[in-house]
N, C-alpha and C positions, 0 to 999 in steps of 0.2 A: 191673357193673350190680346184682348181688345185694347188694353192700355198700351201695349207695345206697338200694335198696329197704328194706333192713334198718334203716338209719339213719332213713329216713322213717317206718317202722313204729314205731321206738323213740320218735321225737318224738311220734307220734300217741298212743302209750301214755303218754308224759309228760303230754300235754294231758289225757288221761283221768284220770290220777292227781291232777292239780291240780283238775280238775272234780269229783272225788270227795272234795274236802276236803284234798288233798295239802298245801296251804299253809295250812290252817286250824289255827292253833296252839291253838285252843280245842277241838280234837277230843276227844271223850270216850274214845276208844279202845274203844268198844263193839264187839260182834261184827260188826254191819253195816259199821261203819267199817273194821274189820280185814279183812273179806272184800273190800271195795272196794280197800283198799290192797294186799292180797296178790294180787288179780287184776291190778292194774296192774303190780306188780313181776313177776308171772309173765309178762305180756306183754313186759316189758323183758328178762327172762331169755331168752325165745324170740328176741327181736330180736338180742340179744347173740350167742346161739348161731348164728343165721343168718349173722352176720358173721364169727364166729371159729371155728366148727366145734366149739365146746364152750361149756358154760355159764360164767358169770362165777364168779370165785373170791371176790369181795367186792363190797360196795356201791360201792366206788371204781371197780371195773371198769365198772359200769353208768354211773357219772358220767362217767368218762373217754371213754366211747363217744360222748358228745355233743360236737360240734365248736363249736357256738355257745355262747360264754361265758355269755350271759344264761340260756339253757336249762340249762346245766350248774349254775349257781348256783341256779336255780329248783328243779331236781330235787334237788340236794344238800340244800336247805332244806325239802323237802316232808316232810310227816308220815310218809308211807310209807317214804321213805329213812331218816329219823331212827329209825323203828322197827326197820329192818333194821340200821342201824349200832349202835343201843343194845343189840341182842341180843333185843329183844322178838319179832322175827321171825328165823328161822334159814334161811340159804341153804345148800342142798346143792351144794357147789362143784364146778365143772368137769365136769359130766355131759356126756358125748357121746351124743346121742340115738341115733345109729346103732349104738352098742354096748350100749344098754340092752335087757334081755330083754323088758320090757313097760313102755312109757312110762306106761300107765294104772295101773301098780303101783309107780312110782318117784317119790318126793316130790322136788320141786325147791325148795320154800319151805314153811315152816310156822310156826305160833306156837310160841314157846319151850316152852309148857306141854304141848304135845301128847304127848310121850313119857310123861309121868307122869299127866296129867289128861284128855287128849284135847283136840280143838279143830280149828281150820281148817288144811287142808293143800292146797297146789297141787301137782298131779301133773304129770308130764312131758307128758301129753296135753292140758294146759291146763285140766283140770277142777279146780274148787275145791270141796272138800267137807268137811263136819264128820265127824271120825272119833273113835272112842274110842281110848284108849291101846293097848288090845289089838289093834284093827284096824291102828293105825299100826305096831306092832311086827311085823306080818306082811308089811309092804311090803318091797320090794327096796331096800336101802340105796343102791344105785347104785355100790357100790365097784368092780364090774367094768367099769362104764361111765365111770368117772372118768378124766379126762385126767391123764396123768402130769405131775408138776411138772418145770419146766425149770430 
């Protein structure tokens, strides 16, 4: 039952991503767009975690979670997913929330520029905020909460 609820939540997040311009190829990539895209991906990260007990290790994990082929294709072609796959967004892979010291201090997704310039960060508690590079460096990397590779 939990897996069905998580897949339903993931599909709802996908609809939000598309609604935020996820399939708009003319997206400017501005910070408002990036915030919407990161929040949608953060919701998908949480839905994946609910189903698998750990965060996804790649964008492909998020895509593979969808069972409907049309939804799969739609998400794979969304601007948010393309930003993740291109490296514009960075995914902190395999975080197990129950092992994290403080979810509000553990990044799960962020803009690539954050470590050097600052920018948008999605934390494990689902809060999205703008941080400086110095603030980001103080966060817990999540290494202790990361699922071991199989």
